[in-house]
Every structure is written in structure tokens, then in C-alpha cells.
C-alpha positions in Angstrom: -1.0 29.9 -6.4 -3.3 27.2 -5.4 -2.0 23.8 -4.6 -4.4 21.0 -4.7 -3.7 17.6 -3.3 0.0 17.2 -2.8 2.2 18.2 0.0 5.6 19.7 -0.7 8.5 20.7 1.4 10.3 24.0 0.9 13.9 24.5 1.7 14.9 28.0 0.8 13.6 31.2 -0.9 15.0 33.0 -3.8 14.2 34.4 -7.2 14.7 36.7 -9.9 11.4 37.3 -11.6 10.3 40.9 -12.2 7.3 40.5 -10.0 6.2 41.5 -6.5 4.7 38.3 -5.1 4.9 34.7 -6.0 2.5 31.8 -5.2 3.2 28.1 -6.0 0.5 25.5 -6.1 0.7 21.7 -6.3 -1.7 19.1 -7.6 -1.7 15.5 -8.6 -4.0 12.7 -9.7 -4.1 11.2 -6.2 -5.4 12.4 -2.8 -3.2 14.2 -0.4 -1.1 12.1 1.9 -0.3 13.0 5.5 3.4 13.2 6.4 4.1 10.9 9.3 4.8 12.9 12.5 7.9 10.9 13.2 9.4 11.5 9.7 11.4 14.5 8.8 13.1 15.7 5.6 16.1 17.7 4.6 15.5 18.7 1.0 19.0 20.1 0.3 22.1 18.7 1.9 24.8 19.2 -0.6 25.6 22.7 -1.9 28.5 23.7 -4.2 32.1 23.2 -3.5 32.4 26.5 -1.6 30.3 25.1 1.3 30.7 22.5 4.1 27.5 20.8 5.3 26.9 19.1 8.6 23.8 17.1 9.4 22.8 17.2 13.1 20.3 15.1 15.2 19.3 15.4 18.8 17.2 13.0 20.9 14.5 15.1 22.7 13.1 12.2 24.7 14.0 10.7 28.1 14.7 7.4 26.6 16.7 5.8 23.7 15.2 6.3 20.3 15.8 4.4 17.0 16.2 6.2 13.7 17.0 5.5 10.1 18.5 8.0 7.7 17.6 7.4 4.1 19.4 9.2 1.3 17.9 10.1 -2.1 19.4 11.4 -5.3 18.3 14.6 -7.0 15.8 12.8 -9.2 14.2 11.0 -6.2 15.9 7.6 -6.4 16.7 5.8 -3.1 20.4 5.5 -2.6 20.6 3.8 0.7 20.3 4.0 4.5 23.2 5.7 6.2 25.3 3.3 8.3 26.7 4.2 11.7 23.7 5.9 13.2 20.7 3.8 14.1 19.9 5.1 17.6 20.4 8.0 20.1 20.5 7.8 23.8 18.7 10.5 26.0 19.8 14.0 25.1 22.5 12.7 22.6 23.4 14.8 19.6 25.1 13.3 16.6 26.7 15.2 13.6 27.3 13.7 10.2 29.5 15.4 7.6 27.7 15.5 4.3 30.8 14.3 2.6 30.4 11.0 4.4 27.0 10.4 2.8 26.6 8.2 -0.2 27.8 9.7 -3.5 24.9 11.6 -5.2 22.9 12.3 -2.0 20.7 15.3 -2.5 18.0 14.9 0.2 17.5 12.9 3.4 14.4 11.2 4.9 14.8 10.8 8.7 12.5 8.1 10.3 12.4 7.7 14.1 10.2 6.1 16.7 10.0 9.2 18.9 10.7 12.9 19.0 13.9 14.0 17.2 15.3 17.4 16.3 17.4 17.7 13.1 19.0 20.4 11.0 21.6 21.0 8.4 24.4 23.5 9.0 26.1 25.1 6.0 29.4 26.9 6.4 31.5 28.5 3.7 35.1 27.2 3.3 36.5 30.5 4.3 34.3 30.6 7.5 32.7 33.9 6.7 29.2 32.7 6.4 27.1 30.1 8.2 23.4 29.1 7.9 21.2 26.5 9.7 18.1 25.0 8.1 15.8 22.8 10.3 14.6 19.5 9.1 10.9 19.8 8.0 8.0 17.8 9.3 5.0 19.6 8.0 4.4 19.7 4.3 2.2 22.3 2.5 -0.2 22.3 -0.4 0.4 26.0 -1.2 3.5 28.2 -0.8 3.1 31.9 -0.8 6.2 34.1 -0.9 6.4 37.7 0.4 7.5 40.6 -1.8 10.3 39.7 -4.1 12.7 42.5 -4.7 13.5 43.6 -8.2 17.2 44.2 -9.2 18.4 42.3 -6.1 22.1 41.7 -6.2 21.8 38.3 -4.6 21.1 35.1 -6.5 18.0 33.3 -5.2 16.7 29.8 -5.4 13.5 27.9 -4.5 14.0 24.2 -3.7 11.1 21.9 -3.4 10.9 18.2 -2.3 7.9 15.9 -3.0 7.6 13.5 0.0 4.6 11.8 -1.5 4.5 8.3 -3.1 3.2 9.7 -6.5 4.1 12.6 -8.8 2.8 16.1 -8.2 2.2 18.9 -10.7 3.2 22.5 -10.1 1.7 25.9 -11.1 3.3 29.2 -10.4 1.3 32.4 -10.3 3.1 35.8 -10.2 1.3 38.8 -8.7 2.1 42.5 -8.9 2.1 44.7 -5.8 -1.7 45.1 -6.1 -2.3 41.4 -5.9 -3.2 41.2 -9.6 -2.1 38.1 -11.5 0.5 39.0 -14.2 1.8 35.5 -15.1 0.7 31.9 -14.6 2.9 29.0 -15.6 2.7 25.2 -15.3 6.0 23.5 -14.6 7.1 19.9 -15.2 6.0 17.4 -12.5 8.1 16.6 -9.4 8.5 12.9 -9.0 8.3 11.1 -5.6 11.2 12.1 -3.3 12.6 14.3 -6.1 14.3 17.5 -5.0 14.1 20.3 -7.6 15.5 23.8 -7.5 14.3 26.8 -9.5 16.1 30.1 -10.1 
């Protein structure tokens, strides 16, 4: 799949098409925008009720840094800036429970004035499974997935976040194990800061 001018963020992989490889490309009517090096994104911060989510931030500098956590809804609307965390001293790590975020929060934009590490930790209520997803700095204009297994017993999902100021348009190309295109589909646009998942 060839993406043209927009940059997107990918959270997690998953599928169930009867294909071997998948490529996703993004295009829009505007030129590509660079994602600020001091801005990070967490595209998926609230899973279903069987999971607990923690948002973690660590100051990697030898001095105090300032930051702002901005929450967005699933359709990209700005909900508000998270209160109670505006700075971190040297080496400090802070954790926020996703349940304390504004109602309807789907993704986070993290702005800081220096180097910051961030991630989301997902744990099942029964404690049997835990996953960590790093906050993303670098967006991409093309996403290529490795081989997708047929008849996989696990449900799979692709989540995309558009960090640009304008809409982006998506094309998905499915390839067989010989690299030959077997399907090509254009999907609805993803709006600015919208987080969209595909099964």
C-alpha cells in the first residue's frame, strides 16, 4: 500500500482477512506535516472492561521538564488537558490510571519541552495478561504488515491515529504470498486526531 502525504500512527496489529500480506497507504489533499520531536501520542488508552490501563511518563533529562497531556475522543474532538501533571523533576516517573482521564478519552497527545518517555500498560482484571505499548513519536506514510495467518484463533485489530491538522484518506492493498495484489480498497477518511480501529 502506498501512502502519500499524511503521517499516521499505528498502535497494534491484527486482522482476519484471508490474505498473506497487508499494506496500508495514506493520502490527503495537503502536504505532509512533520510530527514535533517533543510530541508523543498514545493512540489507544481505553480497552474494554476486562482491562486496566495505566499511563506512565518518565523524565529522561537532568533538569525539570514541563508537559501537557491532551485527551481526544474517538472521533478526534479535543476533550481537555489532564490536570495534576504539568511537570516532572529529574528522573521522576508518574503514573495515571486511565479511569481518571476525562470521560470519552480515546487517545492522548503528550507535549513536553524536553526528552520524555511514555507508555501505556494494559493488564487484565484477573492479572493473567499484561502488555506495554510505547508512546509514538515518529509517524509513517506507509504501513506494511508481515504475513497474516489464516484461521488464526485470536481476534486482531489495527488501530490508526491521524496526528495531522487535516483529514487523510486510506487505501488498503492485500497481497498473496507471492506479493501479487489480490484486493485493493479505499476506506473512509480519518479526521484530525481521530483514532480508528479496523478488524
